[in-house]
PLY file of the C-alpha trace (Angstrom):
ply
format ascii 1.0
element vertex 314
property float x
property float y
property float z
element edge 313
property int vertex1
property int vertex2
end_header
10.35 146.67 324.38
7.25 144.57 323.97
6.86 145.77 320.38
10.50 144.84 319.63
9.97 141.32 321.03
6.96 140.82 318.78
8.93 141.95 315.73
11.83 139.62 316.59
9.44 136.69 317.03
7.85 137.41 313.67
11.25 137.64 312.02
12.32 134.31 313.51
9.10 132.69 312.34
9.58 134.14 308.86
13.14 132.89 308.64
12.03 129.44 309.75
9.39 129.35 307.04
11.79 130.44 304.34
14.45 128.01 305.44
12.12 125.00 305.43
12.06 122.95 302.20
10.36 119.79 301.17
11.29 117.21 298.54
8.89 115.17 296.47
11.41 112.33 296.58
14.46 111.03 294.75
15.07 108.54 291.98
17.79 105.92 291.73
17.60 106.09 287.92
18.43 109.02 285.67
15.43 108.24 283.43
12.84 108.40 286.25
11.62 111.85 287.27
9.35 112.64 290.24
6.98 115.48 289.40
4.95 115.68 292.61
3.98 113.81 295.79
1.18 113.32 298.29
1.85 113.82 301.98
-0.03 112.87 305.12
-1.10 115.36 307.81
2.12 114.60 309.65
4.13 115.59 306.58
5.18 112.08 305.59
5.22 111.40 301.86
2.74 108.64 301.09
2.76 108.57 297.28
4.76 109.99 294.36
3.87 110.86 290.78
6.70 109.66 288.52
7.44 110.14 284.82
9.63 108.08 282.48
12.11 110.48 280.86
12.90 108.29 277.86
14.43 108.85 274.44
14.06 106.54 271.49
16.25 105.37 268.65
15.01 105.71 265.96
13.33 108.97 267.16
10.01 108.39 265.37
9.40 105.29 267.51
8.55 107.64 270.37
5.21 108.39 268.68
4.04 104.86 268.00
2.17 104.56 271.30
0.06 106.56 273.75
2.66 108.65 275.60
0.24 109.78 278.30
-0.77 106.26 279.35
2.88 105.17 279.21
3.82 107.79 281.84
6.10 109.62 279.39
4.21 112.87 278.79
2.28 112.80 282.07
3.34 111.51 285.45
1.67 108.45 287.00
0.95 107.86 290.69
2.94 104.95 292.02
-0.01 103.67 294.05
-2.03 103.35 290.81
0.67 102.24 288.37
3.47 100.03 289.64
4.11 98.62 286.18
4.28 100.37 282.79
4.15 98.52 279.48
5.21 100.33 276.31
4.19 98.80 272.99
6.00 100.73 270.22
3.70 99.05 267.67
0.48 100.26 269.30
-0.43 102.40 266.28
0.94 99.98 263.67
-2.45 98.76 262.40
-3.82 102.31 262.21
-0.83 103.57 260.22
-0.94 100.56 257.92
-4.63 101.16 257.20
-4.22 104.89 256.58
-0.90 104.95 254.71
-0.44 101.44 253.34
2.90 101.21 255.12
4.17 101.29 258.70
7.27 100.55 260.75
7.31 97.36 262.82
9.57 97.68 265.88
11.35 95.04 267.95
11.17 94.34 270.78
7.39 94.68 270.63
7.04 95.27 274.37
9.16 96.99 277.02
8.02 96.52 280.61
9.04 98.83 283.46
8.62 97.52 287.01
8.63 100.31 289.59
9.32 100.10 293.32
9.05 102.89 295.89
10.43 103.07 299.42
8.50 105.48 301.65
11.21 105.09 304.31
13.99 106.25 301.98
11.61 108.38 299.87
13.16 107.01 296.67
11.75 105.34 293.57
13.49 102.67 291.54
12.71 101.02 288.22
13.98 98.27 285.97
13.24 97.47 282.35
12.59 94.15 280.67
14.21 93.21 278.31
17.26 94.79 279.89
19.18 95.24 276.65
16.44 97.50 275.23
17.30 100.28 277.71
20.67 101.97 277.45
22.30 104.44 279.83
20.66 107.82 279.96
17.21 106.37 279.27
17.61 105.56 275.57
15.33 102.84 274.21
17.04 101.04 271.30
14.66 99.47 268.78
15.02 97.72 265.46
12.57 98.95 262.84
11.38 97.19 259.68
9.09 98.84 257.15
6.05 96.76 256.22
4.02 97.56 253.09
0.61 96.34 252.05
0.68 93.96 249.14
-1.28 95.19 246.12
-1.34 94.57 242.39
0.94 96.97 240.54
1.23 98.23 237.01
4.90 98.90 236.18
5.17 102.25 234.42
8.55 103.85 233.84
10.83 103.49 236.85
8.22 103.24 239.64
5.33 100.86 240.39
1.76 102.19 240.46
-1.43 100.56 241.65
-3.47 99.17 238.80
-6.46 101.17 237.59
-8.49 101.53 234.41
-7.02 103.94 231.88
-9.59 106.55 230.97
-9.21 106.77 227.19
-11.64 109.66 226.75
-11.27 113.08 225.20
-11.08 114.58 228.70
-8.13 112.37 229.59
-6.36 113.11 226.33
-6.61 116.88 226.73
-4.69 116.89 230.01
-7.03 116.02 232.90
-5.89 113.55 235.55
-5.88 109.82 234.98
-7.88 106.92 236.37
-11.22 108.51 237.26
-12.64 105.22 238.49
-14.76 104.42 235.43
-15.39 100.78 234.66
-13.89 99.40 231.45
-16.20 99.27 228.48
-17.55 95.82 227.66
-18.33 96.54 224.01
-15.95 95.02 221.50
-13.51 97.42 219.86
-11.11 97.05 216.98
-7.68 95.74 217.83
-5.34 98.79 217.99
-2.19 98.82 215.93
1.27 98.55 217.44
1.88 102.25 216.89
-1.38 103.12 218.68
-0.42 100.97 221.68
3.04 102.49 221.87
1.73 106.04 221.63
-0.87 105.31 224.26
1.78 103.89 226.64
4.00 106.92 226.06
1.09 109.27 226.74
0.23 107.37 229.92
3.80 107.51 231.16
4.05 111.26 230.54
0.83 111.97 232.40
1.86 109.76 235.31
5.21 111.56 235.49
3.37 114.90 235.50
1.06 113.82 238.33
3.93 112.43 240.38
5.82 115.67 240.06
2.76 117.75 240.98
2.14 115.58 244.07
5.70 116.10 245.31
5.58 119.85 244.62
2.31 120.20 246.54
3.72 118.26 249.50
6.83 120.48 249.56
4.67 123.61 249.44
2.81 122.43 252.56
5.43 120.76 254.73
8.96 121.09 253.34
9.94 123.52 256.13
8.64 121.12 258.79
10.59 118.23 257.26
13.73 120.39 257.08
13.35 121.32 260.75
12.97 117.64 261.71
16.12 116.60 259.86
18.02 119.56 261.33
16.99 118.47 264.82
18.48 115.02 264.16
21.65 116.66 262.82
21.91 118.82 265.96
21.45 115.81 268.26
24.13 113.84 266.40
26.58 116.77 266.43
26.17 116.91 270.21
27.45 113.31 270.24
30.44 114.17 268.04
28.88 112.62 264.93
28.64 114.09 261.43
25.36 113.64 259.54
25.14 113.96 255.76
21.45 114.19 254.88
21.27 115.83 251.46
19.99 112.76 249.57
16.22 113.13 250.00
13.92 110.73 248.18
10.20 111.09 247.39
8.39 107.79 246.73
5.00 108.19 245.04
2.19 105.63 244.96
-1.03 106.37 243.07
-3.96 105.47 245.35
-6.84 107.43 243.82
-7.99 109.78 241.12
-5.94 111.90 241.38
-4.65 111.02 244.86
-1.09 110.01 245.75
0.68 108.69 248.81
4.08 110.37 248.91
6.69 108.93 251.26
9.73 110.93 252.30
13.05 109.15 252.83
16.54 110.47 253.47
19.48 108.27 252.48
21.73 109.81 255.12
25.24 108.89 256.21
26.53 109.10 259.80
29.97 108.85 261.32
32.69 110.64 263.26
34.65 111.10 260.04
33.73 110.90 256.36
35.85 107.77 256.00
33.96 106.04 258.83
30.45 106.94 257.69
27.72 104.31 257.52
24.16 104.41 256.12
21.72 106.14 258.48
18.27 106.11 256.81
15.78 108.68 258.08
12.02 108.24 257.69
10.42 111.67 257.22
6.84 110.50 256.91
4.11 109.50 254.47
1.56 112.03 253.21
-1.75 111.77 251.33
-1.82 114.28 248.48
-5.08 115.07 246.67
-4.32 116.99 243.47
-7.95 117.97 242.80
-8.63 119.23 246.32
-5.11 120.64 246.69
-4.79 119.05 250.13
-1.90 117.30 251.88
-2.60 115.19 254.98
0.02 113.47 257.20
-0.72 109.77 256.81
1.47 107.99 259.36
2.95 108.45 262.83
6.22 109.97 261.61
4.46 112.56 259.43
2.03 113.54 262.19
4.89 113.99 264.68
6.89 116.09 262.20
3.99 118.37 261.30
3.00 118.82 264.96
6.61 119.34 266.05
6.17 116.70 268.75
9.69 115.33 268.26
10.98 118.49 270.00
9.51 117.37 273.36
0 1
1 2
2 3
3 4
4 5
5 6
6 7
7 8
8 9
9 10
10 11
11 12
12 13
13 14
14 15
15 16
16 17
17 18
18 19
19 20
20 21
21 22
22 23
23 24
24 25
25 26
26 27
27 28
28 29
29 30
30 31
31 32
32 33
33 34
34 35
35 36
36 37
37 38
38 39
39 40
40 41
41 42
42 43
43 44
44 45
45 46
46 47
47 48
48 49
49 50
50 51
51 52
52 53
53 54
54 55
55 56
56 57
57 58
58 59
59 60
60 61
61 62
62 63
63 64
64 65
65 66
66 67
67 68
68 69
69 70
70 71
71 72
72 73
73 74
74 75
75 76
76 77
77 78
78 79
79 80
80 81
81 82
82 83
83 84
84 85
85 86
86 87
87 88
88 89
89 90
90 91
91 92
92 93
93 94
94 95
95 96
96 97
97 98
98 99
99 100
100 101
101 102
102 103
103 104
104 105
105 106
106 107
107 108
108 109
109 110
110 111
111 112
112 113
113 114
114 115
115 116
116 117
117 118
118 119
119 120
120 121
121 122
122 123
123 124
124 125
125 126
126 127
127 128
128 129
129 130
130 131
131 132
132 133
133 134
134 135
135 136
136 137
137 138
138 139
139 140
140 141
141 142
142 143
143 144
144 145
145 146
146 147
147 148
148 149
149 150
150 151
151 152
152 153
153 154
154 155
155 156
156 157
157 158
158 159
159 160
160 161
161 162
162 163
163 164
164 165
165 166
166 167
167 168
168 169
169 170
170 171
171 172
172 173
173 174
174 175
175 176
176 177
177 178
178 179
179 180
180 181
181 182
182 183
183 184
184 185
185 186
186 187
187 188
188 189
189 190
190 191
191 192
192 193
193 194
194 195
195 196
196 197
197 198
198 199
199 200
200 201
201 202
202 203
203 204
204 205
205 206
206 207
207 208
208 209
209 210
210 211
211 212
212 213
213 214
214 215
215 216
216 217
217 218
218 219
219 220
220 221
221 222
222 223
223 224
224 225
225 226
226 227
227 228
228 229
229 230
230 231
231 232
232 233
233 234
234 235
235 236
236 237
237 238
238 239
239 240
240 241
241 242
242 243
243 244
244 245
245 246
246 247
247 248
248 249
249 250
250 251
251 252
252 253
253 254
254 255
255 256
256 257
257 258
258 259
259 260
260 261
261 262
262 263
263 264
264 265
265 266
266 267
267 268
268 269
269 270
270 271
271 272
272 273
273 274
274 275
275 276
276 277
277 278
278 279
279 280
280 281
281 282
282 283
283 284
284 285
285 286
286 287
287 288
288 289
289 290
290 291
291 292
292 293
293 294
294 295
295 296
296 297
297 298
298 299
299 300
300 301
301 302
302 303
303 304
304 305
305 306
306 307
307 308
308 309
309 310
310 311
311 312
312 313
């Protein structure tokens, strides 16, 4: 009988343990998630670690700032961070320096003021400006592409940065252009009109060849990653009942070295519930630094780095 009483007591204790549950706290906003909490010895919750579950439009704006410090990737303790400031242009200067172009977003600052009630065990937050945050935690931004100003030499249909034409035997037999040599100072005979025209035609052909090789090399490295990124946007829009037409892909090439190109990927997409209601929906698929001699392709801006790393899937 004594043994049975002990077993019953143990069973009751076990049931009590299983039935007990604790909560890290609740949120009054859909876009605030509580990942963990700190409790006192008496079991009272004294602090919570919250995370901002935000989405951005356009999507690449989500990678223009430090997501850890902004409490997006990692949770932040309320006692240490009662206010979060997101600057979507945090990496603007870096991207401009590395790629010669970057997206400038407005508003330039979104502030989140957090408040926590230990009595109700709930956390609340509000955003400023209010119109930047839509229902479901979507941050709406306006983006404008900014390009560095530089002297250009118009060749064919696209502008190229000026450089000295290397009129040597090596250049004429098919090697890449603009090897960085300084122009000769010695006087030379004035070339005839036919010579100038032939030289311009030769230059244009070689530039066209380099441009094409730069795009082909970029596609060999990252075309699948770019396809996956565009497909993810298509999937997200289909979930909203929208139709995305994104077949018009454009590769913009800028010569920045010998023989180095910056290749920017753009998609002239259309979006709408029906084909008749479609409107332009441009997609930025990144800028890449292509070195034809080294056969290397390096993501050169925030969008490209996010696409290659697959971070937009988070």
